[in-house]
Structures are given as C-alpha cells and as structure tokens.
Backbone bond lengths (Angstrom), bond angles and torsions (degrees), N, CA, C in turn:
res aa  C-N    CA-C-N  psi(-1)  N-CA   C-N-CA  omega(-1)  CA-C   N-CA-C  phi
1 X - - - 1.466 - - 1.519 109.02 -
2 X 1.325 117.65 132.65 1.458 120.77 -178.79 1.526 110.52 -80.84
3 X 1.322 114.53 161.99 1.465 121.62 -176.32 1.511 108.51 -138.27
4 X 1.310 116.40 142.38 1.461 120.85 176.51 1.526 109.16 -131.16
5 X 1.345 118.75 125.63 1.461 120.85 177.45 1.526 110.76 -57.45
6 X 1.322 115.35 150.36 1.465 120.01 -175.03 1.520 113.52 -88.23
7 X 1.335 118.38 -19.50 1.463 120.66 -177.18 1.522 110.92 -103.80
8 X 1.329 115.48 159.81 1.468 119.95 178.96 1.524 110.93 -62.51
9 X 1.351 116.87 -40.57 1.468 120.55 179.53 1.524 110.63 -65.58
10 X 1.340 115.78 -38.52 1.452 119.39 178.69 1.516 112.06 -66.89
11 X 1.324 116.83 -40.72 1.462 120.85 177.88 1.528 110.42 -62.82
12 X 1.333 116.10 -40.67 1.465 119.45 178.40 1.526 110.79 -63.72
13 X 1.331 116.95 -42.16 1.470 120.67 178.94 1.523 111.02 -62.54
14 X 1.339 116.91 -41.72 1.459 120.69 179.31 1.530 111.14 -63.25
15 X 1.337 116.62 -39.50 1.457 120.16 179.61 1.524 110.87 -68.15
16 X 1.342 117.18 -41.74 1.458 121.09 178.03 1.528 110.65 -61.91
17 X 1.336 116.02 -40.55 1.461 121.09 179.09 1.531 110.08 -62.50
18 X 1.330 116.34 -46.18 1.467 120.26 -179.99 1.525 111.33 -64.19
19 X 1.326 117.08 -42.47 1.469 120.94 -179.63 1.527 110.81 -62.21
20 X 1.326 116.80 -44.35 1.467 120.84 -179.44 1.533 110.72 -64.93
21 X 1.311 115.93 -41.90 1.457 119.51 -179.22 1.525 111.08 -60.99
22 X 1.326 117.06 -42.91 1.460 119.83 178.81 1.526 111.27 -65.91
23 X 1.334 116.68 -36.43 1.469 120.50 176.85 1.532 110.74 -61.41
24 X 1.317 116.73 -44.66 1.464 120.54 -179.70 1.528 110.96 -68.69
25 X 1.321 116.77 -32.84 1.468 119.91 174.03 1.529 110.37 -62.21
26 X 1.321 116.08 -44.49 1.467 120.24 -177.94 1.527 111.62 -65.23
27 X 1.320 117.69 -25.90 1.463 121.18 176.25 1.523 111.96 -78.34
28 X 1.316 116.71 -10.63 1.459 120.19 -175.28 1.511 113.12 86.37
29 X 1.330 117.34 15.17 1.458 121.47 -177.76 1.528 112.68 -93.72
30 X 1.334 117.71 -12.51 1.465 122.40 177.68 1.521 108.95 -136.18
31 X 1.320 118.05 64.67 1.464 119.68 -177.83 1.526 112.17 -65.16
32 X 1.327 115.55 143.09 1.458 119.97 178.23 1.515 112.01 59.97
33 X 1.324 115.85 -126.73 1.471 120.53 179.99 1.526 111.90 -100.94
34 X 1.328 117.83 10.09 1.471 120.86 -175.63 1.519 111.70 -74.99
35 X 1.332 115.11 161.50 1.463 121.22 177.31 1.513 112.52 83.29
36 X 1.314 116.00 163.24 1.462 121.77 178.35 1.522 109.48 -160.45
37 X 1.318 115.31 151.01 1.464 122.41 -178.48 1.515 108.32 -134.69
38 X 1.318 116.84 141.68 1.461 120.36 175.92 1.524 110.14 -139.63
39 X 1.334 115.51 156.70 1.463 121.79 178.33 1.522 108.57 -149.60
40 X 1.316 116.96 137.68 1.463 120.89 176.91 1.529 109.62 -65.90
41 X 1.335 115.79 145.20 1.455 120.07 175.23 1.525 109.46 -72.52
42 X 1.328 117.86 133.13 1.478 120.08 -177.60 1.524 113.00 -58.29
43 X 1.339 116.66 -36.35 1.459 119.75 -175.56 1.515 113.71 -84.03
44 X 1.339 117.50 -11.85 1.459 120.91 -178.31 1.521 109.40 -154.51
45 X 1.328 118.40 93.57 1.473 121.14 -176.84 1.521 114.24 -66.38
46 X 1.347 118.01 -8.40 1.458 120.22 176.03 1.530 111.47 -82.57
47 X 1.333 116.46 -3.25 1.461 121.17 176.80 1.529 108.92 -124.88
48 X 1.308 115.37 152.17 1.461 120.39 179.15 1.520 109.39 -140.36
49 X 1.315 115.21 158.63 1.455 121.96 171.12 1.520 108.01 -101.27
50 X 1.335 116.86 136.86 1.459 121.47 178.02 1.525 109.04 -137.81
51 X 1.299 116.39 151.18 1.451 120.76 178.80 1.529 110.50 -60.84
52 X 1.322 115.20 139.59 1.461 120.60 179.46 1.524 110.12 -71.87
53 X 1.313 116.38 154.76 1.455 122.14 -178.99 1.526 111.03 -68.96
54 X 1.341 115.43 142.18 1.453 121.20 171.93 1.511 116.21 75.55
55 X 1.333 118.19 13.48 1.455 120.70 -179.31 1.522 110.72 -89.72
56 X 1.322 116.60 137.78 1.459 122.27 174.44 1.522 108.12 -66.24
57 X 1.333 116.97 117.63 1.456 119.80 -173.87 1.525 113.08 -70.62
58 X 1.324 117.56 -17.89 1.453 119.26 176.41 1.510 113.16 -79.35
59 X 1.332 117.45 -12.00 1.458 121.58 -178.26 1.524 112.12 -123.04
60 X 1.316 117.43 15.05 1.458 121.43 -175.74 1.522 111.59 -65.03
61 X 1.325 116.43 138.71 1.466 122.36 176.23 1.522 109.80 -119.69
62 X 1.316 115.73 172.77 1.463 121.25 -179.72 1.524 112.26 -65.75
63 X 1.314 118.26 -12.93 1.470 121.63 178.16 1.526 112.35 -92.54
64 X 1.336 116.84 -6.33 1.463 120.78 -179.62 1.524 111.38 -93.39
65 X 1.329 115.35 45.39 1.465 120.88 -179.64 1.523 108.98 -127.93
66 X 1.318 114.92 161.27 1.459 122.24 179.61 1.520 108.14 -128.06
67 X 1.315 116.55 138.40 1.464 120.59 175.77 1.524 108.80 -88.24
68 X 1.353 115.86 127.46 1.471 120.18 -177.18 1.523 110.46 -130.90
69 X 1.321 114.64 161.54 1.463 122.74 174.27 1.523 107.72 -79.44
70 X 1.335 117.60 128.97 1.466 119.71 -175.60 1.528 112.81 -72.94
71 X 1.318 118.45 -18.18 1.467 120.05 178.67 1.520 111.83 -84.91
72 X 1.328 116.78 -38.44 1.456 120.22 -173.88 1.529 113.17 -106.22
73 X 1.319 117.11 -24.34 1.455 120.76 -174.46 1.516 113.25 80.68
74 X 1.310 117.26 1.96 1.463 121.09 -179.94 1.521 110.25 -79.70
75 X 1.349 115.61 146.85 1.461 120.19 175.55 1.527 109.16 -59.13
76 X 1.332 117.16 132.93 1.460 120.99 -174.09 1.519 113.42 -95.92
77 X 1.345 117.43 -4.50 1.456 121.54 178.28 1.525 108.93 -132.71
78 X 1.336 117.57 144.18 1.468 120.16 178.77 1.529 111.38 -74.08
79 X 1.325 115.52 156.82 1.454 120.44 172.44 1.514 115.91 78.54
80 X 1.332 118.43 9.61 1.456 120.71 179.42 1.532 110.72 -87.26
81 X 1.311 115.53 168.00 1.453 120.65 171.65 1.531 109.13 -66.97
82 X 1.312 116.70 165.93 1.466 120.85 179.04 1.520 109.58 -73.38
83 X 1.337 117.47 129.91 1.469 118.99 178.10 1.516 111.66 -69.17
84 X 1.320 116.66 164.23 1.459 122.10 178.25 1.522 111.35 -47.88
85 X 1.320 115.75 143.97 1.465 120.95 -179.80 1.523 111.97 -61.08
86 X 1.338 117.32 -21.50 1.463 120.82 -176.93 1.526 112.87 -103.34
87 X 1.335 116.00 22.40 1.462 120.47 -179.41 1.521 112.12 -59.10
88 X 1.322 117.47 -35.66 1.467 119.68 -178.08 1.523 112.01 -63.70
89 X 1.338 118.06 -27.96 1.462 120.48 176.49 1.525 109.80 -70.01
90 X 1.325 116.78 -41.66 1.462 120.28 174.90 1.531 109.96 -59.05
91 X 1.343 116.32 -44.66 1.461 120.34 -179.48 1.529 111.35 -61.14
92 X 1.337 116.91 -38.79 1.471 120.47 178.04 1.520 110.68 -61.38
93 X 1.329 116.91 -43.22 1.468 120.88 178.33 1.524 110.21 -63.99
94 X 1.319 117.40 -44.32 1.464 120.60 -179.86 1.530 111.53 -61.66
95 X 1.330 116.30 -44.79 1.465 119.80 -177.01 1.519 112.02 -61.39
96 X 1.309 116.47 -42.55 1.463 120.21 -170.11 1.528 112.72 -90.31
97 X 1.325 118.27 -37.31 1.466 120.40 -171.45 1.528 114.66 -100.13
98 X 1.325 117.80 -21.07 1.458 119.18 -174.55 1.509 113.32 76.68
99 X 1.330 118.05 12.65 1.468 121.51 178.08 1.520 110.55 -58.54
100 X 1.329 115.15 159.56 1.461 119.95 178.64 1.529 112.47 -112.70
101 X 1.312 117.44 -7.06 1.464 121.12 177.53 1.524 108.96 -153.93
102 X 1.338 116.22 144.48 1.457 122.17 -178.40 1.529 108.16 -136.84
103 X 1.328 116.41 137.64 1.468 122.16 178.67 1.529 108.89 -128.47
104 X 1.326 115.53 130.63 1.466 120.69 171.61 1.523 107.87 -117.94
105 X 1.332 116.61 125.85 1.459 121.29 -176.83 1.528 110.52 -135.91
106 X 1.323 114.86 167.84 1.457 122.37 177.54 1.530 109.14 -112.97
107 X 1.308 116.05 44.64 1.463 120.25 -179.83 1.534 109.03 -60.11
108 X 1.332 118.30 140.31 1.471 120.52 -165.09 1.521 116.01 -64.65
109 X 1.330 118.33 -45.78 1.463 118.76 -174.85 1.522 111.99 -71.39
110 X 1.328 116.96 -38.66 1.468 119.21 175.92 1.518 110.66 -63.36
111 X 1.325 116.62 -37.79 1.459 119.99 179.38 1.525 111.02 -68.08
112 X 1.336 117.33 -37.71 1.468 120.68 175.83 1.529 110.52 -61.48
113 X 1.329 116.36 -46.75 1.473 119.96 179.27 1.524 110.12 -62.82
114 X 1.335 116.97 -41.95 1.465 120.49 178.84 1.527 110.95 -61.89
115 X 1.314 116.52 -34.72 1.467 121.41 177.34 1.532 111.01 -68.59
116 X 1.326 116.71 -40.80 1.466 120.54 -177.93 1.523 112.26 -72.57
117 X 1.323 115.91 -37.86 1.464 120.03 -170.93 1.525 112.56 -92.63
118 X 1.324 117.13 -33.79 1.454 120.78 -172.98 1.515 112.99 -59.70
119 X 1.320 115.34 145.30 1.467 121.57 179.17 1.519 108.76 -131.62
120 X 1.310 115.98 143.77 1.457 119.68 178.68 1.526 109.94 -69.53
121 X 1.301 116.49 126.53 1.454 121.16 172.05 1.509 116.58 86.36
122 X 1.330 118.60 0.80 1.461 119.59 -178.72 1.521 110.50 -144.93
123 X 1.321 115.42 145.05 1.459 120.39 173.85 1.523 108.19 -80.73
124 X 1.313 116.40 126.77 1.457 121.20 177.09 1.524 109.48 -101.43
125 X 1.316 115.80 159.84 1.456 121.66 178.40 1.519 108.80 -130.23
126 X 1.319 116.16 122.69 1.461 121.85 -179.61 1.528 109.07 -102.84
127 X 1.325 116.16 120.48 1.462 119.69 178.60 1.522 109.77 -85.24
128 X 1.332 114.65 127.37 1.463 121.92 177.47 1.525 106.88 -124.56
129 X 1.328 117.04 127.20 1.456 119.44 -176.72 1.526 111.57 -144.82
130 X 1.342 114.14 160.08 1.463 124.84 172.53 1.530 114.66 79.82
131 X 1.306 119.77 -29.69 1.455 120.21 -176.60 1.531 111.49 -65.22
132 X 1.314 116.41 136.11 1.463 122.37 -179.40 1.524 112.21 -59.63
133 X 1.324 117.23 -32.22 1.464 120.89 -177.78 1.524 113.35 -63.43
134 X 1.308 118.00 -16.13 1.468 120.34 175.69 1.525 111.33 -58.18
135 X 1.332 116.56 -27.18 1.465 120.51 -179.80 1.526 111.95 -67.07
136 X 1.310 117.96 -16.83 1.453 120.98 -179.98 1.513 114.12 -83.61
137 X 1.333 117.46 2.40 1.462 120.29 -174.71 1.527 113.43 -104.15
138 X 1.305 118.16 -0.93 1.460 120.43 179.11 1.513 113.62 68.85
139 X 1.317 117.55 29.75 1.459 121.82 -178.53 1.526 111.32 -74.12
140 X 1.332 116.62 150.20 1.458 120.47 175.01 1.519 110.02 -62.77
141 X 1.333 116.49 -40.70 1.461 122.50 174.75 1.522 107.77 -121.71
142 X 1.325 118.01 101.69 1.462 120.39 -175.61 1.534 114.07 -76.61
143 X 1.319 117.51 6.70 1.461 119.71 178.97 1.521 112.13 -76.40
144 X 1.343 117.36 -25.50 1.459 120.30 -176.01 1.518 109.94 -162.83
145 X 1.322 115.28 161.74 1.462 120.64 173.88 1.523 109.51 -148.37
146 X 1.323 114.47 158.57 1.459 122.97 172.51 1.523 106.39 -110.92
147 X 1.322 116.89 104.84 1.457 121.86 -176.60 1.530 109.17 -90.24
148 X 1.340 117.71 117.82 1.464 119.10 -177.62 1.526 112.23 -75.72
149 X 1.330 115.27 144.40 1.462 122.63 176.58 1.529 107.05 -126.07
150 X 1.336 115.98 113.79 1.461 121.36 -172.64 1.523 111.55 -96.40
151 X 1.345 117.22 147.68 1.462 119.95 172.47 1.525 110.19 -59.93
152 X 1.303 117.14 142.88 1.460 122.22 -178.86 1.529 109.45 -93.84
153 X 1.336 115.33 70.84 1.462 119.79 -178.45 1.531 110.61 -60.08
154 X 1.338 117.95 145.18 1.470 119.78 174.40 1.524 112.42 -60.80
155 X 1.331 116.32 -30.61 1.464 121.00 178.00 1.528 108.38 -88.45
156 X 1.326 116.40 110.45 1.465 120.01 -175.46 1.526 111.00 -63.04
157 X 1.320 117.55 -33.33 1.461 120.23 178.57 1.530 111.15 -59.00
158 X 1.309 116.20 -34.70 1.466 119.64 178.72 1.527 110.55 -67.40
159 X 1.326 116.38 -38.10 1.465 119.78 175.74 1.524 109.78 -62.54
160 X 1.319 116.76 -45.83 1.467 120.00 -177.13 1.527 111.11 -63.95
161 X 1.325 117.30 -34.58 1.471 120.04 176.54 1.525 110.41 -65.84
162 X 1.327 116.88 -42.78 1.467 120.59 176.64 1.531 111.00 -60.15
163 X 1.330 115.17 -44.78 1.473 120.60 -178.27 1.523 110.48 -63.05
164 X 1.331 117.14 -47.37 1.464 120.52 -179.05 1.523 111.30 -60.71
165 X 1.328 116.72 -43.43 1.469 120.46 -179.23 1.521 111.11 -64.95
166 X 1.323 116.89 -41.87 1.463 120.28 -179.00 1.524 111.17 -67.43
167 X 1.318 116.79 -45.43 1.461 119.82 -178.73 1.526 111.53 -64.64
168 X 1.325 116.69 -35.43 1.465 120.03 177.79 1.523 111.03 -67.09
169 X 1.321 116.91 -33.97 1.470 121.08 -177.77 1.522 112.39 -81.71
170 X 1.341 116.45 -29.05 1.470 120.85 -176.32 1.525 109.38 -125.84
171 X 1.316 115.84 66.67 1.454 122.19 -173.06 1.515 115.22 -63.66
172 X 1.329 117.92 -20.89 1.462 120.13 -178.28 1.523 111.92 -102.96
173 X 1.319 116.11 21.91 1.453 120.57 178.14 1.518 111.47 -77.59
174 X 1.324 117.14 -176.94 1.462 121.08 -178.06 1.529 111.55 -69.95
175 X 1.342 118.14 156.39 1.465 121.73 179.38 1.530 111.26 -83.62
176 X 1.322 115.36 51.51 1.452 119.14 -178.74 1.516 110.96 -172.38
177 X 1.327 115.18 165.82 1.455 121.90 179.94 1.523 108.71 -155.36
178 X 1.325 114.72 161.47 1.455 121.66 175.42 1.521 109.60 -115.36
179 X 1.336 116.17 150.23 1.459 122.81 172.37 1.523 107.72 -113.23
180 X 1.308 116.45 127.12 1.460 121.04 -176.41 1.529 111.50 -53.49
181 X 1.348 115.71 129.91 1.470 122.63 177.41 1.525 113.12 61.41
182 X 1.314 117.96 18.14 1.466 119.59 -167.91 1.520 112.82 -131.14
183 X 1.316 118.66 -64.92 1.456 119.02 -176.71 1.511 112.97 167.49
184 X 1.319 115.40 -153.83 1.455 121.99 -171.11 1.522 110.54 -133.10
185 X 1.327 116.02 147.65 1.459 122.59 174.19 1.527 108.17 -129.30
186 X 1.332 116.35 135.10 1.464 121.62 178.44 1.519 108.82 -137.57
187 X 1.325 116.11 157.90 1.460 119.62 -177.73 1.520 111.18 -146.46
188 X 1.341 115.23 168.69 1.457 120.38 -179.22 1.513 111.51 -170.67
189 X 1.331 115.67 -172.52 1.459 121.88 -178.58 1.523 112.89 -81.03
190 X 1.325 116.96 -5.71 1.458 122.51 178.57 1.521 108.04 -158.53
191 X 1.320 116.36 166.44 1.460 119.09 175.76 1.519 110.93 -60.02
192 X 1.320 116.68 -39.29 1.465 119.77 -178.52 1.526 111.29 -65.66
193 X 1.332 116.70 -43.03 1.464 118.96 178.79 1.530 111.07 -66.35
194 X 1.316 117.13 -40.49 1.459 119.78 177.27 1.523 110.57 -61.58
195 X 1.325 117.15 -41.26 1.467 120.95 177.57 1.526 110.86 -62.84
196 X 1.339 117.21 -45.38 1.464 120.94 179.38 1.525 111.27 -59.57
197 X 1.320 116.35 -42.19 1.464 120.14 -179.87 1.523 110.93 -69.53
198 X 1.325 117.04 -37.78 1.461 120.31 174.69 1.523 110.59 -59.29
199 X 1.327 116.78 -43.74 1.461 121.39 179.15 1.526 111.39 -62.89
200 X 1.327 116.90 -42.32 1.468 120.54 178.96 1.530 110.77 -63.57
201 X 1.321 116.73 -44.27 1.453 120.13 -179.38 1.531 111.32 -65.36
202 X 1.322 117.13 -42.47 1.462 120.06 177.26 1.525 110.50 -62.37
203 X 1.331 117.71 -41.95 1.464 120.85 179.61 1.528 111.35 -65.81
204 X 1.321 117.38 -38.23 1.461 120.35 177.02 1.532 110.14 -63.67
205 X 1.318 117.26 -41.47 1.464 120.37 177.11 1.529 110.47 -64.34
206 X 1.327 116.80 -37.87 1.469 120.26 177.04 1.529 110.56 -61.94
207 X 1.317 116.60 -43.24 1.460 120.29 179.75 1.533 110.93 -63.32
208 X 1.327 117.08 -39.10 1.463 120.20 178.42 1.523 111.12 -64.55
209 X 1.330 116.24 -39.43 1.465 119.67 178.14 1.521 110.48 -66.43
210 X 1.332 116.72 -45.50 1.456 120.73 -177.49 1.528 111.91 -67.90
211 X 1.329 116.94 -33.94 1.460 120.62 -179.01 1.538 111.60 -69.02
212 X 1.325 116.85 -25.63 1.458 122.60 178.69 1.531 111.98 56.35
213 X 1.317 115.86 28.64 1.458 119.54 178.25 1.537 108.80 -90.58
214 X 1.307 116.55 162.60 1.460 120.46 -179.32 1.537 109.81 -67.87
215 X 1.320 116.38 132.64 1.453 120.86 -179.34 1.524 109.85 -79.99
216 X 1.328 115.93 135.23 1.457 121.47 -179.48 1.518 108.86 -92.86
217 X 1.324 115.75 104.93 1.455 122.18 -171.34 1.515 110.31 -124.13
218 X 1.338 115.40 137.63 1.470 120.96 170.80 1.523 107.40 -124.22
219 X 1.321 115.99 156.65 1.472 121.32 -177.27 1.518 110.18 -123.44
220 X 1.336 114.55 141.19 1.463 120.01 179.21 1.526 110.18 -71.91
C-alpha cells in the first residue's frame, strides 16, 4: 500500500528521497531492489521516511515510502507498506548519532572492501589515513579514521545491536560503516550531506582497491 506524507515539508522530503534513490540506482549503487534511504521528517524528528521493502530503486516514487519511528524502526502508521528490512539499522544510527538522514547502498568498491575485511563473528576496523578525501567526512581529526566493518548476521536486529553498541562506544568515529559481503551505510545532517559522505567513503574504498596496498585491519 502506498503512502503520502500529509504536510508540504513531508511531501518534499519524500520526493527528495525518491529522487536520490533513483540517482544511486543509475550509478549502479542500488541494483534491483537493494539499498535503502531514510530521512527524518522536518516537522517531527522522532519520525522518519524510509524506502519501502521490495521496491525497484530505479522506479521509486515519493509514494513508495513508509513512515517509521526513529527510535524503534517500527512503522508509525497502520496500513502502510512494509518498511525496508534494514530499518532497524537506520534506527540504531538515529538513536545514537542524532543524524537526520541515512543511506545504505551496495556501491562496488565499498562492497569489495567489506568482503575483504569482514570477519564472521567479530567487528573489524579498517584504518584509512592520509587521503585528502578524509576531509569530506567531518572527522575531528581528518588525518585518519577507523572504519568499522560489521558481521552481516542473517538477523538484522543483531546487526543493529552491534551498530548501536559500537557507535555509542566510539562516538567520534566516521559517519559510516561497512557490512561484511554486503555494502555501506553513511549518514549526515541532511540527505545531501549523507550522499556526499557516501561518495567520499566509496571513493576512499576505490583508492584502497586501486592502490593494492595491504589493508590495515584490527578485530574486536
């Protein structure tokens, strides 16, 4: 069942979300029905719009969104379509970081790095340093970052618990994370900032792949 926000600001947010999702699909970062995007509602930051589950991202419209609670990830209105299967991960980011927008994509280079670095049963940390693009992430120290790579548990709730615990413990870490064998998630104060940070993280992963240097990884 489709959903349409009732306010002008909400309708604008839904349209921006749909436009961005189609853009990322065209880049090859959200093939088929993969990936998901969410944004807090301007009039109520305790609620967010997120892409509905199973929607073709190349054909997404402003009506293919679901309103959810940002703390729980549960649909906040009856009769809506099912929210993305990874909504609880978005909710974990919202609860801990105060972000206003979250993007999960399957961009190729980040996914390759997540495949190389990820380990079953443990959170890994990939050290990235020296690259100028680090300055695009809003880091306290833009000289280096420790990018977390989480196990891709079949139970998404387990992933979201790992993410929430890690973000709470490392509050000054990068505004993004990788899921082993899966993809990348980034966030920011707006959809545009989240997109910019996603692009920076994907480009940094591309540089690591092209450099063919040994990856500096630690495990929790």
